[in-house]
C-alpha positions as CSV (number, residue, x, y, z in Angstrom):
1,M,-122.8,-157.3,-56.9
2,A,-120.1,-159.9,-57.3
3,S,-121.0,-163.3,-56.0
4,D,-117.4,-164.7,-56.0
5,V,-116.5,-163.0,-52.7
6,P,-117.6,-165.5,-50.0
7,I,-117.9,-162.8,-47.2
8,R,-118.4,-159.1,-47.6
9,L,-119.4,-156.6,-44.9
10,C,-120.5,-153.2,-46.2
11,G,-120.7,-150.3,-43.7
12,V,-122.0,-152.6,-41.0
13,T,-122.9,-151.1,-37.6
14,Y,-124.5,-153.0,-34.7
15,E,-126.0,-151.1,-31.8
16,V,-127.6,-152.4,-28.5
17,G,-129.4,-149.5,-26.9
18,T,-127.0,-146.7,-26.6
19,A,-123.9,-148.9,-27.1
20,T,-122.3,-149.4,-30.5
21,L,-120.5,-152.7,-30.6
22,V,-119.3,-152.4,-34.2
23,R,-119.2,-149.3,-36.3
24,D,-119.1,-148.9,-40.1
25,L,-117.3,-152.2,-40.6
26,S,-116.3,-152.9,-44.2
27,F,-114.1,-155.7,-45.5
28,E,-114.1,-158.9,-47.6
29,V,-112.8,-162.4,-47.2
30,D,-111.8,-163.8,-50.6
31,A,-112.0,-167.4,-51.7
32,A,-109.4,-169.6,-50.0
33,E,-108.2,-166.7,-47.8
34,T,-107.7,-166.6,-44.1
35,V,-108.4,-163.1,-42.6
36,V,-107.6,-162.7,-39.0
37,L,-109.5,-160.2,-36.9
38,L,-107.0,-159.2,-34.2
39,G,-107.8,-157.0,-31.2
40,R,-108.3,-156.7,-27.5
41,S,-111.3,-158.1,-25.6
42,G,-114.4,-156.0,-26.4
43,S,-113.1,-154.6,-29.7
44,G,-116.0,-156.1,-31.7
45,K,-114.4,-159.2,-33.1
46,T,-116.9,-161.8,-32.0
47,T,-119.8,-159.5,-32.8
48,A,-118.5,-159.4,-36.4
49,L,-118.7,-163.2,-36.6
50,R,-122.2,-163.3,-35.2
51,L,-123.3,-160.8,-37.7
52,I,-122.0,-163.0,-40.5
53,N,-123.6,-166.1,-39.1
54,H,-127.0,-164.2,-38.8
55,L,-127.0,-164.7,-35.0
56,L,-127.2,-160.9,-35.0
57,M,-128.7,-158.5,-37.5
58,P,-127.0,-155.3,-38.4
59,T,-128.5,-152.0,-37.3
60,R,-127.1,-150.4,-40.5
61,G,-125.2,-151.8,-43.5
62,E,-125.2,-155.2,-45.2
63,V,-123.5,-158.5,-44.5
64,I,-123.3,-160.6,-47.7
65,V,-122.4,-164.3,-47.8
66,E,-121.9,-165.9,-51.3
67,G,-123.5,-162.9,-53.0
68,R,-126.7,-162.8,-50.8
69,R,-127.5,-160.6,-47.9
70,T,-127.7,-162.6,-44.7
71,T,-131.2,-161.2,-44.3
72,D,-132.2,-162.9,-47.5
73,W,-131.0,-166.3,-46.4
74,D,-133.0,-168.8,-44.5
75,P,-130.9,-168.8,-41.3
76,I,-130.7,-172.5,-41.0
77,Q,-129.5,-172.9,-44.6
78,L,-127.0,-170.1,-44.1
79,R,-125.5,-171.7,-41.0
80,R,-125.1,-175.0,-42.8
81,R,-123.0,-173.2,-45.4
82,I,-120.8,-171.9,-42.6
83,G,-118.5,-173.9,-40.3
84,Y,-118.4,-172.3,-36.8
85,V,-115.6,-173.1,-34.3
86,I,-115.4,-171.6,-30.9
87,Q,-113.0,-171.8,-28.0
88,E,-115.4,-173.9,-25.9
89,V,-115.8,-176.3,-28.9
90,G,-119.6,-176.9,-28.2
91,L,-119.6,-180.6,-28.8
92,F,-122.8,-182.5,-27.8
93,P,-121.7,-184.4,-24.7
94,H,-124.2,-187.2,-25.2
95,F,-123.1,-187.8,-28.8
96,T,-120.1,-189.9,-29.7
97,V,-117.3,-188.2,-31.7
98,A,-118.6,-189.9,-34.9
99,R,-122.1,-188.6,-34.3
100,N,-120.9,-185.1,-33.5
101,I,-118.9,-184.9,-36.7
102,S,-121.6,-186.5,-38.9
103,L,-124.5,-184.4,-37.6
104,V,-124.8,-181.8,-40.3
105,P,-124.1,-184.1,-43.3
106,T,-126.8,-186.4,-41.9
107,L,-129.2,-183.5,-41.6
108,E,-128.4,-182.6,-45.2
109,G,-129.4,-186.1,-46.3
110,W,-126.1,-187.6,-47.1
111,E,-126.0,-191.3,-47.6
112,A,-124.5,-193.3,-44.8
113,E,-121.5,-194.5,-46.7
114,R,-120.6,-191.0,-47.8
115,V,-121.0,-189.7,-44.2
116,E,-118.7,-192.5,-42.9
117,A,-116.1,-191.8,-45.5
118,R,-116.1,-188.1,-44.8
119,T,-115.8,-188.6,-41.1
120,S,-112.8,-190.9,-41.5
121,E,-111.2,-188.4,-44.0
122,L,-111.6,-185.5,-41.6
123,L,-110.2,-187.4,-38.6
124,D,-107.1,-188.0,-40.6
125,K,-106.8,-184.4,-41.7
126,V,-107.0,-183.1,-38.1
127,G,-104.6,-185.7,-36.8
128,L,-106.9,-188.0,-34.8
129,P,-106.9,-191.8,-34.7
130,T,-110.0,-193.7,-35.7
131,E,-110.3,-195.1,-32.2
132,V,-111.8,-191.8,-30.9
133,L,-114.9,-192.2,-33.1
134,S,-116.7,-194.3,-30.4
135,R,-115.7,-192.0,-27.5
136,Y,-117.6,-189.2,-26.0
137,P,-116.3,-185.6,-25.6
138,D,-115.5,-186.0,-21.9
139,Q,-113.3,-189.0,-22.7
140,L,-111.0,-186.7,-24.9
141,S,-108.3,-184.3,-24.0
142,G,-108.8,-180.6,-24.7
143,G,-106.7,-180.7,-27.8
144,Q,-108.6,-183.7,-29.1
145,R,-111.9,-182.0,-28.5
146,Q,-110.7,-179.0,-30.4
147,R,-109.7,-181.1,-33.3
148,V,-113.1,-182.8,-33.3
149,G,-114.7,-179.3,-33.3
150,V,-112.7,-178.4,-36.4
151,A,-113.6,-181.7,-38.1
152,R,-117.3,-181.1,-37.3
153,A,-117.2,-177.6,-38.7
154,L,-115.7,-179.0,-42.0
155,A,-118.0,-182.0,-42.2
156,A,-120.5,-180.8,-44.7
157,D,-117.7,-179.1,-46.7
158,P,-118.9,-175.5,-46.1
159,P,-117.2,-172.8,-48.2
160,V,-116.9,-170.5,-45.2
161,L,-115.4,-171.1,-41.7
162,L,-115.8,-168.7,-38.8
163,M,-113.3,-169.4,-35.9
164,D,-113.6,-167.6,-32.6
165,E,-110.5,-167.9,-30.4
166,P,-110.6,-171.6,-31.3
167,F,-107.3,-172.6,-29.7
168,G,-107.3,-170.1,-26.8
169,A,-107.9,-172.6,-24.0
170,L,-105.1,-175.0,-25.0
171,D,-101.7,-175.3,-23.5
172,P,-98.9,-173.7,-25.5
173,I,-97.5,-177.0,-26.9
174,T,-100.9,-178.4,-27.9
175,R,-101.8,-175.0,-29.3
176,A,-98.7,-174.9,-31.5
177,D,-99.4,-178.4,-32.7
178,I,-103.0,-177.7,-33.7
179,Q,-102.0,-174.5,-35.4
180,R,-99.8,-176.5,-37.7
181,E,-102.6,-178.9,-38.3
182,F,-104.9,-175.9,-39.2
183,L,-102.3,-174.6,-41.7
184,S,-102.1,-178.0,-43.3
185,V,-105.8,-178.4,-43.6
186,Q,-106.3,-174.9,-45.0
187,E,-103.5,-175.6,-47.6
188,T,-105.4,-178.7,-48.7
189,L,-109.0,-177.5,-48.5
190,G,-108.7,-173.8,-49.3
191,K,-111.6,-172.5,-47.3
192,S,-112.6,-168.9,-46.8
193,I,-111.9,-168.3,-43.1
194,L,-112.5,-165.4,-40.7
195,F,-110.4,-166.2,-37.6
196,V,-110.7,-164.2,-34.4
197,T,-107.9,-163.9,-31.9
198,H,-106.2,-161.5,-29.5
199,D,-102.9,-163.4,-29.9
200,L,-100.5,-161.5,-32.2
201,R,-98.3,-164.5,-32.8
202,E,-101.3,-166.6,-33.9
203,A,-102.5,-163.9,-36.2
204,L,-99.1,-163.5,-37.9
205,L,-98.8,-167.3,-38.3
206,L,-102.3,-168.1,-39.6
207,G,-103.5,-165.0,-41.5
208,N,-103.1,-164.1,-45.2
209,R,-104.4,-160.7,-44.0
210,I,-104.8,-159.2,-40.5
211,G,-107.6,-156.7,-39.6
212,L,-107.0,-154.8,-36.4
213,M,-110.1,-154.0,-34.4
214,D,-110.3,-151.2,-31.8
215,Q,-113.5,-150.1,-30.0
216,G,-115.7,-151.6,-32.7
217,R,-113.9,-150.2,-35.7
218,L,-111.6,-151.8,-38.2
219,V,-108.7,-149.5,-37.9
220,W,-106.1,-151.3,-40.1
221,M,-105.8,-154.2,-42.5
222,G,-102.9,-155.7,-44.3
223,T,-100.6,-158.7,-44.6
224,P,-98.6,-160.1,-41.7
225,D,-95.4,-158.6,-43.1
226,E,-97.1,-155.2,-43.4
227,F,-98.3,-155.5,-39.8
228,R,-94.8,-156.1,-38.6
229,E,-93.5,-152.9,-40.2
230,S,-96.5,-150.6,-40.2
231,P,-96.0,-147.2,-38.7
232,D,-99.8,-146.8,-38.1
233,P,-100.3,-145.6,-34.5
234,H,-102.9,-148.3,-33.8
235,V,-100.6,-151.0,-35.0
236,V,-97.6,-149.6,-33.2
237,D,-99.6,-149.4,-30.0
238,F,-100.8,-153.0,-30.3
239,R,-97.3,-154.3,-31.0
240,E,-95.8,-152.3,-28.1
241,S,-98.4,-153.4,-25.7
242,L,-97.3,-157.0,-26.2
243,A,-93.5,-156.3,-26.1
């Protein structure tokens, strides 16, 4: 089994009682690739992320991260190899920005000088001034908090990022600005990213490939250009529903 594919799902099904949240899900995210899972609410996108992060265990099939089944990883070590960004950001309110960003590197035993240098580097990458380091999350705007969330996810230099509607709560202007920052950061760092959204424009802008989810199934995958032109009924229906 090749270990150079950072994320691989092989026939993954997840059931809760009689409900099937994802069914026979199979795809890969290559090195330095952004794959966007696109779909309506309830289509299984977030469940897929939680399966990769070992917050859920598959009923059937295998989730493989860096060549190892998630069930073979220590969950804590696995999650430290994965940056996780959500819409609500999830910053610790009683920690300063600096402490929020530096938390995982500190837990990993990085030296203080290295942590400080990494924190300053990431602030610059996500477009924040150093003055915010001493502030608390409730002293920041929504866009600033989201940038801090991205910086925190990148802090320990994980090879994999999972991003769940990360910019969904932002106003359109701030959202467009942070999308540009995201593209710049990805061009520089080359992470393997699985990005969840229901926003077609965002998917077309950010994804190297787009996977369309519908009722727990991956019904189509291809490039943004292919998505724009695809005659597949699922793709046509999704495009037309937003027209």
